[in-house]
TILUMMAR-543096 format. One record per residue (C-alpha): residue in three letters; x, z, y; residue number from 1. Coordinates in steps of 0.1 Angstrom, whole numbers, plus 5000, padded with zeros to 4 digits. Layout:
BEGIN
[ALA; [X; Z; Y]; NUM]
...
***
This chain:
BEGIN
[UNK; [0749; 5259; 0693]; 1]
[UNK; [0750; 5229; 0670]; 2]
[UNK; [0725; 5221; 0644]; 3]
[UNK; [0725; 5200; 0614]; 4]
[UNK; [0694; 5174; 0612]; 5]
[UNK; [0678; 5199; 0589]; 6]
[UNK; [0683; 5227; 0609]; 7]
[UNK; [0659; 5204; 0641]; 8]
[UNK; [0638; 5194; 0617]; 9]
[UNK; [0630; 5229; 0608]; 10]
[UNK; [0625; 5238; 0645]; 11]
[UNK; [0603; 5211; 0645]; 12]
[UNK; [0580; 5218; 0620]; 13]
[UNK; [0577; 5214; 0583]; 14]
[UNK; [0550; 5190; 0585]; 15]
[UNK; [0569; 5169; 0610]; 16]
[UNK; [0601; 5171; 0588]; 17]
[UNK; [0582; 5163; 0555]; 18]
[UNK; [0568; 5130; 0574]; 19]
[UNK; [0599; 5119; 0583]; 20]
[UNK; [0616; 5119; 0549]; 21]
[UNK; [0585; 5105; 0531]; 22]
[UNK; [0589; 5078; 0555]; 23]
[UNK; [0625; 5074; 0554]; 24]
[UNK; [0622; 5072; 0514]; 25]
[UNK; [0596; 5045; 0517]; 26]
[UNK; [0620; 5025; 0536]; 27]
[UNK; [0647; 5030; 0513]; 28]
[UNK; [0624; 5020; 0484]; 29]
[UNK; [0613; 4988; 0507]; 30]
[UNK; [0650; 4975; 0510]; 31]
[UNK; [0664; 4984; 0475]; 32]
[UNK; [0636; 4962; 0464]; 33]
[UNK; [0639; 4934; 0485]; 34]
[UNK; [0651; 4903; 0473]; 35]
[UNK; [0679; 4883; 0494]; 36]
[UNK; [0664; 4852; 0510]; 37]
[UNK; [0665; 4816; 0491]; 38]
[UNK; [0684; 4801; 0521]; 39]
[UNK; [0710; 4827; 0520]; 40]
[UNK; [0722; 4824; 0482]; 41]
[UNK; [0756; 4813; 0480]; 42]
[UNK; [0767; 4824; 0517]; 43]
[UNK; [0800; 4844; 0518]; 44]
[UNK; [0780; 4871; 0541]; 45]
[UNK; [0765; 4887; 0507]; 46]
[UNK; [0798; 4895; 0494]; 47]
[UNK; [0808; 4925; 0513]; 48]
[UNK; [0844; 4921; 0497]; 49]
[UNK; [0852; 4890; 0522]; 50]
[UNK; [0864; 4904; 0554]; 51]
[UNK; [0856; 4874; 0574]; 52]
[UNK; [0826; 4855; 0557]; 53]
[UNK; [0818; 4820; 0565]; 54]
[UNK; [0782; 4806; 0562]; 55]
[UNK; [0773; 4778; 0538]; 56]
[UNK; [0779; 4743; 0551]; 57]
[UNK; [0760; 4724; 0576]; 58]
[UNK; [0756; 4691; 0590]; 59]
[UNK; [0748; 4689; 0625]; 60]
[UNK; [0724; 4662; 0637]; 61]
[UNK; [0717; 4673; 0673]; 62]
[UNK; [0718; 4701; 0695]; 63]
[UNK; [0684; 4685; 0712]; 64]
[UNK; [0649; 4701; 0705]; 65]
[UNK; [0616; 4694; 0717]; 66]
[UNK; [0609; 4736; 0716]; 67]
[UNK; [0625; 4758; 0746]; 68]
[UNK; [0621; 4791; 0724]; 69]
[UNK; [0629; 4821; 0745]; 70]
[UNK; [0649; 4834; 0716]; 71]
[UNK; [0669; 4804; 0705]; 72]
[UNK; [0710; 4809; 0695]; 73]
[UNK; [0709; 4768; 0701]; 74]
[UNK; [0700; 4770; 0740]; 75]
[UNK; [0725; 4799; 0745]; 76]
[UNK; [0750; 4778; 0727]; 77]
[UNK; [0743; 4743; 0747]; 78]
[UNK; [0744; 4763; 0779]; 79]
[UNK; [0777; 4780; 0772]; 80]
[UNK; [0793; 4746; 0758]; 81]
[UNK; [0796; 4757; 0724]; 82]
[UNK; [0771; 4736; 0705]; 83]
[UNK; [0790; 4719; 0676]; 84]
[UNK; [0791; 4679; 0678]; 85]
[UNK; [0771; 4659; 0651]; 86]
[UNK; [0788; 4659; 0619]; 87]
[UNK; [0795; 4676; 0585]; 88]
[UNK; [0809; 4719; 0589]; 89]
[UNK; [0818; 4726; 0556]; 90]
[UNK; [0840; 4715; 0525]; 91]
[UNK; [0843; 4698; 0495]; 92]
[UNK; [0817; 4711; 0464]; 93]
[UNK; [0793; 4730; 0480]; 94]
[UNK; [0768; 4751; 0470]; 95]
[UNK; [0745; 4749; 0494]; 96]
[UNK; [0741; 4725; 0529]; 97]
[UNK; [0717; 4731; 0556]; 98]
[UNK; [0703; 4704; 0578]; 99]
[UNK; [0705; 4719; 0607]; 100]
[UNK; [0717; 4749; 0623]; 101]
[UNK; [0714; 4738; 0657]; 102]
[UNK; [0686; 4716; 0671]; 103]
[UNK; [0656; 4702; 0657]; 104]
[UNK; [0671; 4675; 0632]; 105]
[UNK; [0638; 4658; 0630]; 106]
[UNK; [0643; 4646; 0665]; 107]
[UNK; [0670; 4626; 0652]; 108]
[UNK; [0664; 4589; 0639]; 109]
[UNK; [0693; 4595; 0608]; 110]
[UNK; [0675; 4623; 0593]; 111]
[UNK; [0665; 4604; 0563]; 112]
[UNK; [0700; 4585; 0560]; 113]
[UNK; [0719; 4617; 0563]; 114]
[UNK; [0699; 4633; 0540]; 115]
[UNK; [0701; 4610; 0514]; 116]
[UNK; [0736; 4603; 0522]; 117]
[UNK; [0742; 4643; 0517]; 118]
[UNK; [0721; 4639; 0478]; 119]
[UNK; [0744; 4615; 0469]; 120]
[UNK; [0775; 4626; 0480]; 121]
[UNK; [0769; 4664; 0469]; 122]
[UNK; [0744; 4657; 0440]; 123]
[UNK; [0751; 4694; 0430]; 124]
[UNK; [0743; 4713; 0459]; 125]
[UNK; [0710; 4728; 0473]; 126]
[UNK; [0700; 4711; 0501]; 127]
[UNK; [0681; 4731; 0530]; 128]
[UNK; [0657; 4716; 0560]; 129]
[UNK; [0656; 4743; 0590]; 130]
[UNK; [0631; 4726; 0612]; 131]
[UNK; [0601; 4735; 0641]; 132]
[UNK; [0583; 4716; 0620]; 133]
[UNK; [0566; 4701; 0649]; 134]
[UNK; [0575; 4664; 0640]; 135]
[UNK; [0567; 4667; 0602]; 136]
[UNK; [0544; 4641; 0591]; 137]
[UNK; [0529; 4631; 0558]; 138]
[UNK; [0545; 4599; 0560]; 139]
[UNK; [0581; 4613; 0570]; 140]
[UNK; [0578; 4640; 0540]; 141]
[UNK; [0574; 4613; 0518]; 142]
[UNK; [0610; 4599; 0523]; 143]
[UNK; [0626; 4632; 0526]; 144]
[UNK; [0645; 4649; 0500]; 145]
[UNK; [0652; 4687; 0502]; 146]
[UNK; [0653; 4718; 0475]; 147]
[UNK; [0645; 4742; 0505]; 148]
[UNK; [0626; 4738; 0534]; 149]
[UNK; [0623; 4765; 0564]; 150]
[UNK; [0595; 4762; 0589]; 151]
[UNK; [0601; 4784; 0620]; 152]
[UNK; [0569; 4796; 0632]; 153]
[UNK; [0568; 4830; 0656]; 154]
[UNK; [0532; 4833; 0665]; 155]
[UNK; [0497; 4832; 0649]; 156]
[UNK; [0476; 4819; 0680]; 157]
[UNK; [0484; 4785; 0700]; 158]
[UNK; [0484; 4807; 0730]; 159]
[UNK; [0512; 4833; 0718]; 160]
[UNK; [0535; 4802; 0703]; 161]
[UNK; [0531; 4783; 0736]; 162]
[UNK; [0542; 4814; 0753]; 163]
[UNK; [0572; 4816; 0729]; 164]
[UNK; [0582; 4779; 0724]; 165]
[UNK; [0572; 4765; 0758]; 166]
[UNK; [0554; 4735; 0737]; 167]
[UNK; [0521; 4730; 0730]; 168]
[UNK; [0525; 4720; 0693]; 169]
[UNK; [0511; 4753; 0675]; 170]
[UNK; [0486; 4729; 0653]; 171]
[UNK; [0518; 4705; 0644]; 172]
[UNK; [0537; 4733; 0631]; 173]
[UNK; [0504; 4748; 0612]; 174]
[UNK; [0501; 4712; 0597]; 175]
[UNK; [0538; 4712; 0586]; 176]
[UNK; [0536; 4742; 0568]; 177]
[UNK; [0504; 4729; 0548]; 178]
[UNK; [0522; 4696; 0541]; 179]
[UNK; [0555; 4717; 0523]; 180]
[UNK; [0532; 4743; 0515]; 181]
[UNK; [0509; 4722; 0491]; 182]
[UNK; [0535; 4699; 0477]; 183]
[UNK; [0556; 4724; 0455]; 184]
[UNK; [0583; 4696; 0453]; 185]
[UNK; [0607; 4721; 0475]; 186]
[UNK; [0606; 4759; 0478]; 187]
[UNK; [0590; 4763; 0512]; 188]
[UNK; [0598; 4793; 0538]; 189]
[UNK; [0583; 4804; 0573]; 190]
[UNK; [0607; 4818; 0594]; 191]
[UNK; [0599; 4842; 0619]; 192]
[UNK; [0620; 4865; 0645]; 193]
[UNK; [0611; 4897; 0651]; 194]
[UNK; [0601; 4903; 0687]; 195]
[UNK; [0584; 4936; 0694]; 196]
[UNK; [0563; 4937; 0723]; 197]
[UNK; [0555; 4900; 0718]; 198]
[UNK; [0546; 4890; 0684]; 199]
[UNK; [0552; 4922; 0664]; 200]
[UNK; [0512; 4922; 0658]; 201]
[UNK; [0513; 4888; 0649]; 202]
[UNK; [0536; 4889; 0620]; 203]
[UNK; [0512; 4903; 0591]; 204]
[UNK; [0491; 4874; 0604]; 205]
[UNK; [0515; 4845; 0604]; 206]
[UNK; [0524; 4858; 0568]; 207]
[UNK; [0488; 4856; 0558]; 208]
[UNK; [0486; 4821; 0574]; 209]
[UNK; [0516; 4806; 0554]; 210]
[UNK; [0505; 4822; 0523]; 211]
[UNK; [0468; 4806; 0527]; 212]
[UNK; [0488; 4772; 0523]; 213]
[UNK; [0509; 4780; 0496]; 214]
[UNK; [0543; 4790; 0515]; 215]
[UNK; [0567; 4806; 0490]; 216]
[UNK; [0582; 4830; 0510]; 217]
[UNK; [0588; 4847; 0547]; 218]
[UNK; [0625; 4848; 0564]; 219]
[UNK; [0620; 4879; 0587]; 220]
[UNK; [0652; 4879; 0609]; 221]
[UNK; [0661; 4903; 0634]; 222]
[UNK; [0663; 4892; 0672]; 223]
[UNK; [0697; 4886; 0687]; 224]
[UNK; [0697; 4893; 0722]; 225]
[UNK; [0723; 4872; 0747]; 226]
[UNK; [0728; 4880; 0785]; 227]
[UNK; [0714; 4842; 0789]; 228]
[UNK; [0681; 4849; 0775]; 229]
[UNK; [0675; 4885; 0784]; 230]
[UNK; [0657; 4881; 0812]; 231]
[UNK; [0629; 4857; 0794]; 232]
[UNK; [0627; 4885; 0770]; 233]
[UNK; [0620; 4907; 0798]; 234]
[UNK; [0592; 4883; 0814]; 235]
[UNK; [0576; 4882; 0777]; 236]
[UNK; [0572; 4919; 0772]; 237]
[UNK; [0599; 4926; 0748]; 238]
[UNK; [0605; 4959; 0737]; 239]
[UNK; [0644; 4959; 0739]; 240]
[UNK; [0645; 4996; 0721]; 241]
[UNK; [0625; 4986; 0689]; 242]
[UNK; [0639; 4951; 0688]; 243]
[UNK; [0673; 4970; 0679]; 244]
[UNK; [0657; 4992; 0653]; 245]
[UNK; [0662; 4987; 0618]; 246]
[UNK; [0630; 5011; 0609]; 247]
[UNK; [0607; 4991; 0631]; 248]
[UNK; [0619; 4956; 0615]; 249]
[UNK; [0613; 4968; 0579]; 250]
[UNK; [0576; 4983; 0589]; 251]
[UNK; [0567; 4951; 0601]; 252]
[UNK; [0582; 4934; 0573]; 253]
[UNK; [0559; 4957; 0552]; 254]
[UNK; [0530; 4949; 0567]; 255]
[UNK; [0537; 4913; 0562]; 256]
[UNK; [0548; 4918; 0527]; 257]
[UNK; [0512; 4926; 0517]; 258]
[UNK; [0501; 4893; 0521]; 259]
[UNK; [0534; 4867; 0510]; 260]
[UNK; [0568; 4875; 0499]; 261]
[UNK; [0589; 4886; 0529]; 262]
[UNK; [0628; 4891; 0528]; 263]
[UNK; [0650; 4895; 0557]; 264]
[UNK; [0685; 4884; 0565]; 265]
[UNK; [0708; 4884; 0534]; 266]
[UNK; [0742; 4898; 0553]; 267]
[UNK; [0721; 4923; 0568]; 268]
[UNK; [0701; 4934; 0538]; 269]
[UNK; [0736; 4940; 0516]; 270]
[UNK; [0746; 4963; 0546]; 271]
[UNK; [0712; 4981; 0543]; 272]
[UNK; [0710; 4984; 0504]; 273]
[UNK; [0743; 5007; 0511]; 274]
[UNK; [0728; 5030; 0533]; 275]
[UNK; [0709; 5063; 0524]; 276]
[UNK; [0671; 5071; 0535]; 277]
[UNK; [0679; 5089; 0567]; 278]
[UNK; [0707; 5064; 0580]; 279]
[UNK; [0683; 5034; 0570]; 280]
[UNK; [0654; 5055; 0590]; 281]
[UNK; [0678; 5059; 0621]; 282]
[UNK; [0701; 5027; 0624]; 283]
[UNK; [0699; 5009; 0657]; 284]
[UNK; [0715; 4977; 0671]; 285]
[UNK; [0707; 4958; 0640]; 286]
[UNK; [0724; 4923; 0649]; 287]
[UNK; [0756; 4939; 0666]; 288]
[UNK; [0769; 4969; 0644]; 289]
[UNK; [0749; 4962; 0611]; 290]
[UNK; [0751; 4927; 0601]; 291]
[UNK; [0787; 4908; 0601]; 292]
[UNK; [0796; 4881; 0625]; 293]
[UNK; [0796; 4855; 0596]; 294]
[UNK; [0814; 4822; 0614]; 295]
[UNK; [0810; 4784; 0606]; 296]
[UNK; [0842; 4763; 0606]; 297]
[UNK; [0847; 4724; 0601]; 298]
[UNK; [0869; 4708; 0583]; 299]
[UNK; [0875; 4674; 0593]; 300]
[UNK; [0894; 4662; 0566]; 301]
[UNK; [0860; 4663; 0546]; 302]
[UNK; [0848; 4625; 0557]; 303]
[UNK; [0815; 4618; 0543]; 304]
[UNK; [0804; 4589; 0563]; 305]
***
């Protein structure tokens, strides 16, 4: 005999039913109230009418990085030979450009040069810097000109940071958050990847730490699991089932929002806003089945150097 979810809930008892419905409704309200991350503004992934959305442009400086994060898609791309070569990936008259989606841009000695060139070539575009922050100093910051700065931090302690990044740079990243957060010449974002079993208990602490420096926003991102980093996740203690649960991602976001303006990936958020409360409560496979594959493309005819 087949049962509806309501019949099954009744068999489990009224209290269980009420508790589950209440939590589902709370998650739904939380999602409906969430704003799209600032970085995601102008991305085609926000428009559900576009069948094959393309990210807003990026300028890639290098695939190299001084961190070796267990979750990093750049490392996977390098191993697969799919990391983009340095250059501009985009089109004329962009509304936003990111430096960069792969590697650590502050490794490159051309970071200031490229920053100034993009500002001159595309004066109307929002310029975003995506960095792990470990190489950002006061001196370098004074030479840069960005509208949005995203600094990656996935741990609230030096020990956990070392476990995740394989780099003893926690204090330097925290200092970068202070430099950017206190300046206010650019919108500042702490970018954190949700890894339950590894860093989920630290995420509210990261939010509190970032907020203490005046960071404007936390961009909490779901984890993308690839076969090339799956074993590293197992050794680190990742809870694979919870890592793919929308419910677990949102519950952690709700805790972090007590301290800072938390937002989740825009192309995922627009999908979640379409769901009813119980679907939202039970959906899994966050990045593979819910969020669309948002591609990038390089237009070689756009010569900006």
